[in-house]
C-alpha atoms as one frame of an Amber mdcrd trajectory, in Angstrom:
protein
-130.821 -14.321-161.755-127.088 -15.035-161.000-124.603 -12.776-159.113-120.943
 -12.450-159.435-119.575 -13.051-156.132-116.285 -11.706-157.353-117.490  -8.263
-157.473-117.002  -5.920-154.740-120.219  -5.168-152.868-119.676  -1.532-152.706
-119.970  -1.526-156.807-123.502  -3.083-156.669-125.874  -0.633-157.794-129.478
  -0.788-156.212-132.136  -1.907-158.600-134.474   0.688-159.921-138.125   1.062
-158.490-136.944   0.080-154.943-138.021   2.143-151.998-134.989   3.472-149.837
-135.201   2.849-146.219-134.205   5.311-143.808-130.876   5.416-142.388-130.311
   4.045-138.710-129.364   6.710-136.230-126.265   6.253-134.143-126.709   5.390
-130.641-126.571   8.361-128.368-123.514   9.185-126.172-125.460   8.370-122.920
-126.100   4.727-124.243-122.343   4.402-124.667-121.587   5.069-120.960-124.458
   2.706-119.884-123.010  -0.152-121.751-119.576   0.747-120.510-120.891   0.575
-116.959-122.756  -2.789-117.465-119.563  -4.261-118.823-117.296  -3.149-115.963
-120.016  -4.727-113.374-120.041  -8.241-115.251-116.031  -8.078-115.352-115.985
  -7.280-111.538-118.618 -10.048-110.611-116.494 -12.453-112.811-113.307 -11.331
-110.796-114.874 -11.981-107.577-116.188 -15.132-108.465-112.953 -16.567-109.774
-111.016 -15.239-106.715-113.505 -16.769-104.363-113.091 -20.056-105.989-109.257
 -19.915-105.830-109.457 -18.866-101.959-111.726 -21.878-101.477-109.304 -24.243
-103.116-106.317 -22.756-101.022-108.546 -23.277 -97.804-109.111 -26.870 -98.822
-105.437 -27.466 -99.452-104.537 -25.856 -95.820-106.823 -28.628 -94.152-104.058
 -31.259 -94.612-100.897 -28.975 -94.373 -99.241 -29.270 -91.023 -98.304 -25.640
 -89.954 -95.127 -24.726 -88.266 -95.327 -21.491 -86.158 -92.515 -19.179 -86.783
 -93.077 -17.737 -83.131 -94.259 -19.408 -80.046 -97.808 -18.865 -79.232 -98.600
 -15.522 -77.156-101.120 -14.439 -74.753-103.087 -11.393 -74.783-101.169  -8.323
 -75.823-100.510  -5.942 -72.808-103.474  -3.807 -72.055-103.401   0.081 -71.335
-102.271   0.856 -67.811-105.553   1.680 -65.388-104.770   4.115 -62.648-107.296
   5.225 -59.823-106.514   7.681 -57.003-107.892   6.961 -53.566-110.465   9.431
 -52.633-110.988  10.687 -49.126-112.500   7.787 -46.969-111.600   5.174 -49.686
-110.124   1.778 -49.103-107.880  -0.571 -51.046-110.598  -3.036 -51.463-112.751
  -0.460 -53.158-109.710   0.887 -55.346-108.843  -2.844 -56.607-112.743  -3.653
 -57.464-112.749  -0.424 -59.448-109.637  -1.731 -61.294-111.754  -4.816 -62.356
-110.522  -7.095 -59.788-112.819  -9.890 -57.985-113.433  -9.707 -54.333-111.460
 -13.063 -53.941-108.392 -11.471 -55.800-108.626  -8.200 -53.538-108.332 -10.504
 -50.468-105.427 -12.673 -52.004-103.658  -9.477 -52.677-104.059  -8.110 -49.224
-102.877 -11.487 -47.712 -99.584 -11.492 -50.077 -98.871  -7.915 -49.203 -99.117
  -8.139 -45.131 -95.596  -9.372 -45.034 -94.096  -5.966 -46.553 -96.903  -3.460
 -46.483-100.555  -3.792 -45.235-102.899  -2.375 -47.464-105.013  -1.123 -44.540
-102.543   1.504 -44.418-103.408   3.080 -47.764-103.852   7.062 -47.804-106.165
   9.307 -49.676-104.526  10.877 -52.725-102.301   7.928 -53.492-102.486   5.982
 -56.638-103.194   2.396 -57.853-102.036   1.295 -61.146-102.882  -1.904 -62.942
-101.242  -3.432 -65.997-102.506  -6.740 -67.335-100.740  -9.126 -69.989-102.092
 -12.328 -70.715-102.389 -14.612 -67.496-100.042 -11.923 -65.720-101.303  -9.057
 -63.682 -98.916  -6.207 -62.155-100.474  -3.567 -59.518 -98.423  -0.739 -58.061
 -99.334   1.175 -55.098 -97.385   4.513 -54.131 -96.568   4.513 -50.646 -94.401
   7.573 -50.847 -91.962   9.398 -52.957 -89.074   6.862 -52.169 -90.957   3.484
 -52.508 -93.829   1.555 -53.804 -95.620  -1.662 -53.278 -95.518  -3.897 -56.272
 -98.193  -6.791 -56.345 -97.633  -9.367 -59.135 -99.782 -12.186 -60.231 -97.838
 -15.216 -61.801 -99.262 -18.711 -62.063-102.329 -17.648 -60.485-100.577 -16.670
 -57.204-100.088 -13.113 -55.780 -96.633 -12.017 -54.762 -95.517  -8.726 -53.066
 -92.497  -6.461 -52.892 -91.289  -3.190 -52.071 -89.445  -1.007 -55.135 -87.208
   1.789 -54.398 -88.287   4.734 -56.503 -85.528   6.894 -58.403 -85.224  10.434
 -57.210 -83.248  13.148 -58.995 -81.395  15.872 -57.327 -81.025  19.457 -58.810
 -78.895  22.109 -56.995 -79.978  25.577 -56.550 -78.409  28.703 -55.053 -80.171
  31.901 -53.926 -79.382  35.237 -52.150 -82.159  36.745 -50.439 -82.710  40.151
 -48.356 -85.707  40.602 -46.125 -87.637  43.733 -47.514 -91.550  42.719 -46.809
 -91.507  39.119 -45.316 -89.233  35.890 -45.331 -91.916  33.935 -47.320 -92.596
  36.751 -50.000 -88.854  37.688 -50.554 -87.630  34.113 -50.670 -90.576  33.176
 -53.184 -89.235  36.037 -55.388 -85.752  34.568 -55.289 -87.199  31.281 -56.722
 -87.409  29.084 -53.452 -90.269  26.987 -52.827 -92.280  26.859 -49.655 -90.951
  23.493 -48.584 -87.200  25.043 -48.578 -88.373  28.052 -47.022 -89.726  25.929
 -43.998 -86.831  23.831 -43.845 -84.688  26.983 -43.584 -86.763  27.963 -40.554
 -86.407  24.559 -38.924 -82.570  24.689 -39.563 -82.346  28.029 -37.748 -85.141
  27.222 -35.462 -82.725  26.912 -32.125 -80.944  30.395 -32.781 -83.576  32.541
 -34.414 -87.082  33.110 -33.375 -88.745  33.866 -36.678 -91.899  35.119 -34.935
 -90.137  38.184 -33.268 -86.683  38.568 -34.198 -86.725  39.143 -38.077 -85.829
  42.675 -39.216 -86.090  44.486 -42.618 -82.472  44.244 -44.223 -81.565  40.665
 -42.869 -80.163  38.352 -45.430 -79.098  35.055 -46.134 -77.418  32.768 -48.834
 -78.439  29.247 -49.320 -77.364  26.159 -51.401 -80.124  23.134 -51.517 -81.114
  20.439 -53.617 -84.702  20.039 -54.642 -85.592  16.206 -54.969 -87.642  15.401
 -58.217 -89.466  12.039 -59.288 -89.577  10.605 -62.581 -92.328  13.092 -63.821
 -90.265  16.182 -62.857 -92.541  16.819 -59.753 -90.641  18.127 -56.547 -91.018
  15.807 -53.851 -88.674  17.056 -51.393 -85.817  19.530 -50.520 -82.599  19.443
 -48.519 -80.388  22.354 -47.658 -76.806  21.859 -47.851 -75.586  25.010 -46.352
 -76.727  28.383 -45.530 -75.662  31.576 -44.016 -78.256  33.898 -42.105 -77.738
  37.320 -41.096 -80.068  38.338 -38.227 -79.862  41.715 -36.805 -76.201  41.783
 -37.421 -75.572  38.446 -36.084 -74.318  35.854 -38.295 -75.345  32.315 -38.322
 -73.882  29.428 -40.408 -75.000  25.820 -41.160 -73.914  22.902 -43.158 -75.357
  19.512 -43.420 -72.803  16.840 -42.221 -72.854  13.065 -41.818 -70.560  11.747
 -39.102 -68.668   8.408 -39.327 -71.428   6.714 -37.212 -73.882   7.631 -39.834
 -75.767  10.208 -37.982 -76.725  13.425 -40.157 -77.277  16.878 -38.386 -76.670
  20.641 -39.202 -73.442  22.367 -37.326 -71.918  25.660 -37.867 -69.030  26.358
 -39.784 -66.802  25.915 -36.673 -68.112  22.540 -35.874 -70.980  23.604 -33.079
 -74.162  21.753 -33.526 -77.142  23.880 -34.205 -79.416  21.584 -32.474 -80.217
  22.987 -28.848 -82.268  21.611 -25.923 -85.257  23.420 -26.841 -86.726  25.345
 -29.941 -86.938  29.186 -29.534 -90.582  29.159 -30.204 -93.337  26.569 -30.514
 -95.242  28.314 -33.384 -93.670  29.093 -36.690 -94.357  32.723 -38.265 -96.666
  34.412 -35.619 -96.458  37.247 -33.797 -96.365  37.673 -29.828 -99.756  39.345
 -28.632 -98.825  38.894 -24.954 -95.640  38.748 -23.121 -94.778  37.319 -19.699
 -95.886  39.615 -16.907 -96.338  39.360 -12.966 -99.275  41.888 -13.288-101.591
  41.851 -16.246-105.186  43.040 -16.569-107.055  39.766 -17.835-109.052  40.742
 -21.116-112.021  38.811 -20.019-112.002  38.627 -16.322-111.287  42.414 -16.174
-108.901  42.248 -13.045-105.219  42.262 -12.916-103.482  38.914 -12.314 -99.996
  37.349 -13.429 -99.544  36.303 -17.183 -97.105  33.305 -16.700 -96.424  32.685
 -20.351 -96.150  34.104 -23.752 -99.274  34.429 -26.194 -98.496  33.745 -29.896
-101.143  35.071 -32.196-101.732  32.910 -35.229-104.926  31.810 -37.323-106.849
  28.860 -36.074-105.112  25.636 -37.275-101.571  26.777 -37.058 -99.629  23.817
 -35.981 -98.155  23.875 -32.388 -94.522  22.035 -31.982 -93.141  20.466 -28.881
 -90.007  22.622 -28.098 -88.113  19.619 -26.806 -88.331  16.013 -26.067 -90.380
  14.766 -23.116 -93.507  12.821 -22.032 -97.076  14.294 -22.058 -98.366  14.543
 -18.485-101.812  16.107 -19.433-103.878  16.330 -22.549-107.446  17.487 -22.025
-109.616  20.337 -21.040-108.328  22.451 -18.302-110.865  25.497 -17.280-109.427
  28.831 -18.530-106.747  27.064 -20.567-109.263  25.340 -22.719-107.714  22.320
 -24.190-104.259  22.111 -22.898-101.160  19.901 -23.078 -98.459  19.534 -20.396
 -95.047  18.014 -21.141 -92.359  16.928 -18.734 -88.988  17.254 -20.555 -85.905
  15.079 -20.233 -84.509  17.321 -17.861 -87.267  16.421 -15.526 -86.874  19.876
 -13.854 -88.434  21.340 -16.969 -91.987  21.468 -18.114 -94.030  23.315 -20.925
 -97.600  24.158 -21.256 -99.675  24.689 -24.418-103.258  26.208 -24.130-106.343
  27.342 -26.051-105.929  24.674 -28.751-108.358  23.944 -31.285-107.481  20.349
 -31.468-104.820  17.873 -30.343-102.443  16.324 -32.783-102.693  12.768 -34.043
-102.077  10.292 -30.932-101.502  13.013 -28.483-102.753  11.747 -25.054-101.415
  11.381 -21.617 -98.166   8.985 -21.156 -97.130   9.440 -25.045 -93.345  10.483
 -25.656 -92.933  13.099 -27.964 -89.833  14.463 -29.890 -88.761  17.909 -30.309
 -90.445  19.637 -33.172 -93.385  17.174 -33.340 -96.913  18.518 -33.637 -98.744
  18.187 -30.510-101.748  20.416 -31.462-103.290  23.379 -33.429-104.071  26.971
 -32.488-107.530  27.781 -31.453-109.374  30.094 -28.753-110.663  27.385 -26.428
-111.126  28.215 -22.962-110.810  31.959 -22.021-109.633  33.680 -25.078-110.552
  36.701 -27.119-109.086  35.443 -30.226-107.107  32.662 -31.637-103.834  32.136
 -30.041-101.303  29.927 -28.345-100.718  30.302 -24.643 -97.354  29.026 -24.029
 -95.660  28.516 -20.400 -92.140  27.328 -19.525 -91.787  26.142 -15.947 -88.653
  25.184 -13.871 -89.614  22.927 -10.832 -93.090  23.994 -11.222 -92.382  27.707
 -11.082 -93.413  29.668 -14.366 -90.472  31.730 -15.897 -90.381  33.964 -18.919
 -89.918  31.616 -21.926 -88.079  34.243 -23.917 -85.220  34.388 -21.327 -84.430
  30.507 -21.373 -81.295  29.779 -22.248 -80.725  26.999 -24.690 -77.956  24.369
 -24.158 -76.294  23.234 -27.524 -75.997  19.558 -28.322 -72.689  17.808 -28.874
 -70.288  19.498 -31.563 -68.469  17.531 -34.166 -66.359  14.786 -32.595 -62.536
  14.983 -32.771 -62.290  11.908 -34.892 -64.590  13.787 -37.415 -63.222  17.391
 -37.324 -60.638  17.105 -40.210 -62.970  15.609 -42.842 -65.522  18.134 -41.362
 -63.187  21.037 -41.994 -62.526  19.778 -45.505 -66.246  19.462 -46.377 -66.875
  23.097 -44.955 -63.915  24.215 -47.349 -65.401  22.575 -50.315 -69.060  23.729
 -49.543 -67.915  27.428 -49.330 -66.072  27.158 -52.616 -69.183  25.483 -54.313
 -71.361  28.565 -52.927 -68.807  30.964 -54.331 -68.950  29.446 -57.813 -72.533
  29.678 -57.548 -72.249  33.374 -56.792 -69.924  33.853 -59.773 -72.264  31.790
 -62.244 -75.225  34.061 -61.170 -73.067  37.322 -61.611 -72.211  36.240 -65.006
 -75.701  34.644 -65.965
């Protein structure tokens, strides 16, 4: 049987007596997604294989290329700063080992720093900081708020130098009237405790802050607060102040003479510094005065009280009222722990009794400066409570310390008087401008 291949297939008719086959069902939708997923997987495998072959070919070519670097070869990137604070009883060796240095490195650093600052003088609470960059190493130690030690390793050799730290000055002005206490009222006016203590030191020769302050006393003050790079206050300097105590007016200005010496003077050029401080303890009260006949609180009988007792908490610092040499520092019966000082006058001497402990380095033969801490308030010996027993003697005879006349130091020299007057005038103007600024907000 022949077929006409020219005739379209769609016009062919099925022969008779043939059994019709069932039509094939179309694939389900799920099967289509499976086939699609398989196709994508195969395509991805082929893409990765081709890419890896290309990479192999590129690497093979790189082996014979001579590379010319765009930048010189660098060492390790700068590491994060490491910082450690010295704990009580800590040492420089322990701190450096904690920063990752070997024992030999620590010893080399100690040897290098001896010429500028010995690492045996490190103090509790101060920081060591390390920054490492490749073969170079840098370590800093904060000596104080003015300078720090810089140890640097270059070409496997340690070097040491001192660096000055920047200090920022911020000027402040305050007016305070005493209502409750000097500390409380000054704090309300925004003054910090360091500045308050500096104010006491400036007027310590003229005002006994333990017994002479009265409600209604007032003062005006212009001062600088010293801050480090982190904004932390590290110091305070009083530029000028006027203090009215019981109606008496005291003035002070900080002035540097031509010879480079800086002191505080009154506005008329007199030195505020006197031969002796008015009191050896700050912010205390007098619990017992000088008397030729006083009943002893422990012994029970009447005898002379040859000094003044300043009641204060245990541990309150005791200051030498004047320059002199220590002639005795030890235990003396009823006085307990006692310090005796012979002053530069040689006819004058002072005694400080009932101490809880002596100041650092205080012993017989040591020369002390006015205001230096020589000990701390206690109740050693015959004492019913914590206080300082203070005596002032002239040629060995005890006199009333509160009646001692204080000779002032030299005033502003005549060679400095004209620039001094100009400085006083400028300072008064600055304080008046500060008053106007506060008034108008």
